[in-house]
N, C-alpha and C positions, 0 to 999 in steps of 0.2 A: 700397479698390477704386481704380484709377487712372483717368485720364481715357480714356474709351472713343474719343475722337476723336484721340488722340495717335499719333504714329508708333510708340511702343512697343506700343500695342494693335493697330495695324493690321499690324505685322510679326510678331505673336505666332505661334509654331510655323511660321514660313516659313524655308526654306532660303535665305538671302540669297546671290545670285550676283554682286553688284557694288555700286557706289555707290548710295546711296538718295537721293531727293529729300526736301525737307522735307515735314512733314505738310501744310503750307499749299499747296505746289506740287502735291501729289497731288489735293487737293480741288479746287484751281483748275483743273487740267488736265481733270479728270473733269467738272466743271461746265461748262466752257468747251465741251465736246463736247455734254454732256448737255442744257444749258438751252435751246439753240435748238430741238432735236428734241422735248423735252418741252413747251415753250411751243408749238410748232407743232401738236403733237398735241392739246393742251388748247384752244387757240384754234379749231382746226378743228371740234373736238366742241361747243364753245360756239357757234360759228356754226350748227352743225347743230341745236343745241338752239333757238336763235332761229328758225330755219327752221321746226322743228317746232311751236314756239309760234304761228307765223304760221298754219300748217296747222291747228292745233288750234282756231283761232278759226272755222275752216269747219265743224267738227264732228266728232264721234267717228268717224263712217265714213270720213272723209277720213284720220285719224290711223292707223287700222286698214289702210286701202288702201295707205299709204306704207309701213307697218311690215311688211306681209306679204311684200314682195320682198326684204327685207333678207337673209334667210338664202339664198335662191337667188343674190342678188347676191354675197354673201361666198364662195359656192363658186367663182365666177369669180376673184374676188380672191385666193383661196387659192393658185391656180396661180402668179400673179405673185409672191406673197409667198414661195413656196417657192424660186423661182429667186432672188428678192432676197436670201434668206438666204444662199445659196451665193455670189452675187456679193459681198456684204459681207464674208463670211468670207475668201474668197480675195484680194480686192482689199486688204483691210487687212493680211493676212499678206504679200502681195507688196510692197506699199509699204513695210511695216516692215522688210523685207529689202532694199529699195532697187532692186527689180525692176519699174521703171515701165513698160516695154513689155509685159510679161506681165499686169500689172494692166490695162492698156488692152484688151488682147486679151480678157481675161475679161469686162470690162464690155461690150464690144461684142457678143460672142457671147451674152452673157446677155440683152442686149436683143432680139436676133433670136429667141432661143427663146421669150422671153415674148411677143413680137409674133405668132408662129405660134400658140402656145397660146391667147392671149386671144381672137384673131380667130375661131378654131374654136369656142370656148366661147359667144362672144357670138352666133354665127350658131345654135348650138343653142338658146339661150334665146330668140332672136327666133322661130324657127320653132315652138317648143313652148311658147310664153308662157302660154296658158290652162291646159293640163294642169299645168305646173309650179306655177302660183299655186294651182290647186285641191289639188294634192299638198301644198303648203305650209300648207293650211288655210283659205284664202279662202272667205269665206261669200258667198252669193248676193246679199246685201244691199249689199255693197260690191265685188263682183267687177268690175263695169265700171269703177268708179273705179280699181281696182287695175291693170286692164290698161291704161288710158290712161296712168297714171303710169309703169308699168313699161315701156312702149314706149320712153320716153326714157332709162330706166335702162341699157338695152342699149347705147346710144352713150356714155353717161356713164361706165360701167365699163370700156369700151375705152380711153379716154383716161386714166382713173384708174389702170389697171394699168400703162400705159406709163410714167407718172409714178412709180409705185412703183419700177420697175426703175432708172430714173435716179437716184431718191433713194437706192437701195441703194448705188450707186457713190459718191455724195456721202458717205453715212454711213462707208463704208469708207475714205474718205480723210480723214474727220474734218472734212469741210465741211458741218456741219449747218446752219450759218447760211444758206447759199444755199438749202438745202432748205426752211427755215422762211419765207424771203422769198417764194419762189415759191408755196407753199402758202397763205400769208396773202393775198397777192394774188388768187389764184385763187378762194379762198373768200369774199373780200370782194366780188369781182364777183358770186359766186353770191348772197350775201346782199342785194346791192343789187337784183339782178334779181327776187329773190323778193319784195321789197317792191313793186317796180314792176308784176310781172305777177301775183302772187297776189291783192293788193288793188286793183290798177289805180291806183297812185299816180302823181302828176305827169302826169296826162292819159293815161296808158297804159290800154289795155283791160284790164278785170278778167278774168283767166282761170282763177283758182282753182287747182285741182290740176295743170291743164295747164301753167300758168305755173310752178309749182314743178318740174315735169319739164324745162321748157326752161331754167330757171335751172341745174339740176343739170348739163346738158349743157354750157352755157357756162362755168360754173365749172371743170369737169374739163379742158375744152379750154384754158382759160387756164392752169391749173396745169401742164399738159403743156408748153405753149409756153414758159413762164417756166423750167421745169426743163430744157428743151433749151438755153436760153440760158445757164443757170448752169453747164453742163458744155462751153460753147463758147468760154469766155474763155481768155486766154493762162495764167492762173493754174490752170486745171484740169489735173490729171494725165492727163486723157482728151483724145483727139484725135478728137472725134466726126466730123468732116469730113474726116478723113484715111482713105484707102482701106485702109491696112494695118490688119490685125487682124480684119476683118470676115468673112473666109473661114473656115468651121468647120473646125477641126482636131481630130483625135482626143483629143489630150492635154488640150486646153482643155474641150471638151465632155465629156470623161470626168470631169474635175475637178468641174465644175459639177453633173454628173449624179450623182455619188457623194454629194456633200452635199445637193444639191437634192431627190434622190429621198426621202431620209429626211425632209427639211423638208416635201415634199409630202405624205407620208404623215401627218406631224404636222397639217398643215393639213386634210388630208381627214378625219382622225379628229375634229379640232375641229369642222369643218362639219357632220359626220354628227351628232355630239353635239348641237351647237347647233340644227340643223334638227329633230332629234327633240323637243329641249327646247322650241323655240318652237312646234313643231306641237302638242304637248300643252297649252301654255298657250292657243293659239288655240281649243281645244275649250270653254274656259269662256265664251266669248261676246265680242261686239264690245267692251262696256265694260271687261271684265276684261283683254282683250288690249291694248286702248289704254292702260290704266293700267300693265300690265307693260312695254309699249313705252316710255312716258314714263320710267319709273324706270330701265329699261335705257339709255336715252339719257342720263340724268343719270350713271348709273354709268360709262358709256363716257367721260365727260369726264375723270375722273381715271384711268380705265384708260389713255387715250391718252397722258396725262402720264406714267404708269409705263412705258409703252411707249417713250417718249423716253428714259428712263433705261436701259432694256433695250438700246436702239440704241447708246447711249454704251458700255455694257459689251461689246457685240458689237465695235465698232469698236476700242476700247482693248485687249481681249483678243487679237484677231487681230494688231494692231499690235505688242504686246509679245512675243507668241510669235514673231513675225517677226524681232524683234530679239534673240531668244534670251534673253528675261528673263521666264520665267513666274512668278518671285517678284514682279515688279511687277504682273503681271496680277492676282495674288491681292490684293495691297495696294490697287490702284486699285478693284477691285470690292467690297472691304470698305469703302472709303471711301464709294462709291456707296450701299452699304446703309445706312450710318450717316447720311448726308445725307438719304436717303429716309424714314427714321423721323421726322425733323422734319416733312417735307412731309405725311407720312401723318397726323400729329396734327392739322395744320391742316386737312386735308380731311375728317377725321372730325368735328371740330367744326362745320365749315360744313354737312355733310350732316345732322347731328343736330339742331343748334340751329335751322336754318332749313328744315327738312324740309317743313313745310306751306306755307310761303312759295314755296318752289321749286316745289311742286306746282301751286300756285294760278296760276303764270304759264303753265302748260299748259292748265289745265282749269278751269272754274268749277263742275263738278259735285262736290257734297259727298262722295259716296262715292269718287270717284276720289281726291280730295285726302286723304281719311282713310286709305284703304288704301295709296296711294302714300307717304304719310308714314310709316306704319309700316315699310314695305319699305326706306326710305332709312336707317333705323337699321342694317339689315343691310348695306346699301352702305357706311355709315361704317366698320363693323368689317371688311369685306372689304379696304378700302384698305391696312390694314397687311399683309395676307396677299399681295395680288396684287402689291405692289411688290417684295416679297422674292422671289416666284416670277419676275417679269419680269426682275429684274437677274441673278439667277444663271442663268436660262434664257438670257438674252442672252449671258452669258459662255460658256456651253456652245456656243451657235451660233457665236460668234466663234472658237471653237477648232475648229470643224467637227465637234463632238460631237452632230450632229443625230440620230443613230440612237437615242441614249438618250432624247432629248426626244420622239422619235416614238413610242417604246415606252410611256413613261409616259402620253402623250396617248391612246394606244389604250385602255389599261386604265382611265383616269381619265374622260377627256371622252367618248370614244365608248361606253363600257360603263357605268361606274359612274354617271356623272351622268344619263343617261336612265333607268336603272332607279331611282335614288333619287328622281328627279323624279316617276316614275309612282306609285311606293310612297307617297311623301309627299302628292301631290296627290289621288290617287283612293282607294286603300284606306284610308288614314289620314285622309282628308277634310279635308285642309289647304287645299285649293284653290291659289290663286296664291301664298300664303305658303309652301306646300311647295315650289314652284320655286325660291323664293330661299333657302330652307334648303338645298336641294340645291347651290345655287351656292357657298355659303360652305364646305361640306363639299368640292367639287370644288377650290376654291382651296387649302384646306388640304393637300390631297393633292399638288397641283401644287408648292406652295412646299416641301413636305417633300422630295419627289423631287428637285427642282432643287437644294436646299441639300445634301442628302446626297452627291449626285454632285459638286457643286462642292467640298466639303470632302475628298472622296476623292483629288482631284488627278489623276485618271485622264485627264481632258480634256486635260491638258498634253501628252500623248503621241499624240494623234490627228494622222495625217498629212493635209495639205491640199495 
């Protein structure tokens, strides 16, 4: 058996259309785009983990209060992510084809669409906050805390969504390093303010969960400001302060809508599935939900890292298709998957070997640590599956094949996962363990669907 990392292995059964770079160049270019995005995602979630650890010292009710708004918040984020997928796919394709003015126009009009959608959704969340929290499963014992914290989330998610759309342009242009810097600075500010305001450090007044909410808003606003600065330099392919390109035109909006609508459906299906999933877990009680939320937070650290690899696949796929080299798109994504396997192994070992120590950082309750430690074994296994799903799904999005991703998201996340969670948790009596078994089944289906579609090469012929 040959070297799986060699160019011979990477180009196997690929119709080569031109000169090929060396295997080292392929891995180098992929990782050059991937590592800032992956590292940014991981560091963002690590900072979120530290913030949650701080809140965890306040008590289990506070953890549950912070966790319960997560799914309603993600519904608003879903709208921005849908537009972001379209912007990244089209921008990367246009820049690959040397069409800079068209790329700038897509970026600007995508930003305006996101601004309108996000503002509308944030207003709905603000006006109906209490009913939405109750629908999400909030219990009376921590509902007042949840309302207090969630009132800040309304402002936080507005700036966060606008940062997402700016970052989508950066990903499309391959400039993930600027995205990483702006997000690390913003999240660093959030971390510092959490320490000062939650605990009352350095003479500041101790505000508890209210301080955590203020820190969230300040961090998101900082991310947005630095994101704007990153696309305002002379090196940026976008001309943010140039009047040209801001006026909506049918061709550009149609292109964004065609890809974005399928991406929106994918996000909606994900959010429906996750909302129902989280809602069922919330029924087990405050302690169980807090344990689940802590484990999900730990799981999201590597998920965000995998998402960074997926972003690289989106950027590279669109760029190579724009250059007329679908063969290179295949080769680069295969390289990304092989590099991902090494990273998956490291993550698996960390989650499994240090599972109880990781849980002990969040809570001192023995049952929370014990159950959470068991669940982290599942998280370690999921690492291998979700990375494959993220990389190949990223490639499909970069090609504009978002309709296919939306379809399997409907059947898997919105239908299969909630049903499997209910059956495993309640009739089979597995409790919170059942919720995490359904997660691993869900990831297997996603990885299988994305891999089969990628290998079919049908994504190469999608018009953008």
